[in-house]
C-alpha positions in Angstrom: 176.3 -91.5 122.8 172.7 -92.7 123.5 171.2 -89.2 123.9 169.3 -86.8 121.6 170.0 -83.1 122.3 167.3 -80.4 122.0 168.8 -77.0 122.8 170.3 -77.4 126.3 168.0 -80.4 127.1 168.9 -83.9 126.3 166.8 -87.1 126.1 167.9 -90.7 126.5 167.8 -92.6 123.3 169.7 -95.8 123.9 170.1 -96.8 120.2 171.2 -93.4 119.0 174.7 -92.8 117.9 176.6 -89.6 117.2 175.6 -89.6 113.5 171.9 -90.5 113.9 169.1 -88.3 112.7 166.3 -88.0 115.2 162.8 -86.6 115.6 161.3 -86.0 119.0 157.5 -85.9 119.6 155.7 -85.1 122.8 152.0 -84.4 123.2 151.0 -80.8 123.9 150.0 -81.6 127.5 153.3 -83.5 128.1 155.4 -80.3 127.7 156.6 -78.5 130.8 157.2 -74.7 130.4 159.5 -72.8 132.7 161.0 -69.3 132.8 164.5 -70.6 133.7 166.6 -73.8 133.5 167.7 -76.1 130.8 165.5 -76.9 127.9 164.4 -75.9 124.4 164.5 -72.1 124.2 161.3 -70.5 122.9 159.2 -67.4 122.8 155.4 -67.3 123.5 153.6 -66.2 120.3 149.9 -66.7 121.2 147.9 -67.8 124.1 144.2 -68.9 124.5 142.3 -69.9 127.6 139.8 -72.8 127.1 138.0 -73.8 130.3 140.6 -74.9 132.8 143.4 -75.1 130.3 145.6 -72.7 128.4 146.8 -73.3 124.9 150.2 -71.7 124.2 151.8 -71.4 120.8 155.6 -71.1 121.0 158.4 -70.4 118.5 161.8 -72.0 119.1 164.6 -69.5 119.2 167.3 -71.9 118.3 165.7 -73.1 115.0 162.6 -72.4 113.0 159.9 -74.5 114.6 156.5 -74.0 116.2 155.6 -75.8 119.4 152.1 -76.1 120.8 151.7 -76.7 124.6 148.7 -77.1 126.8 149.0 -76.1 130.5 146.6 -76.1 133.4 145.1 -72.6 133.8 146.7 -72.1 137.2 150.2 -72.9 135.9 149.7 -70.5 133.0 148.7 -67.7 135.3 151.6 -68.5 137.7 154.1 -68.2 134.8 152.3 -65.0 133.6 152.7 -66.0 130.0 152.1 -63.3 127.4 153.2 -63.0 123.8 157.0 -62.2 123.8 157.7 -64.1 127.1 160.9 -66.2 126.8 160.5 -69.7 128.2 162.3 -73.1 128.1 160.4 -76.2 127.1 161.0 -79.6 128.5 159.2 -82.6 127.0 157.9 -85.2 129.5 157.6 -88.7 128.2 158.9 -87.9 124.7 158.9 -90.3 121.8 162.2 -90.4 119.9 162.3 -91.6 116.3 165.6 -92.5 114.8 166.5 -93.0 111.2 167.7 -91.5 107.9 165.5 -88.9 106.2 163.7 -87.8 109.3 
């Protein structure tokens, strides 16, 4: 159908069909975290502040996978992210790789 589904979030992938295997990659600073809305459900596992950025380690709740995100320090504090916080992840500018054996 031309889309790749990640949890409740879907990404346009024009050459994808219903049977296609897909892998999606987004750089850590291209991930948007939110407390509500559609996206990939995850739980905050660890956080670390480095300068004006926060590094957030997440664990997906819909399948076993770790996600690393980098947020501006202000956004991190606005969301009040601590270990155990439930979030949704939305990739901005994702790369979609299609093919067998991915």
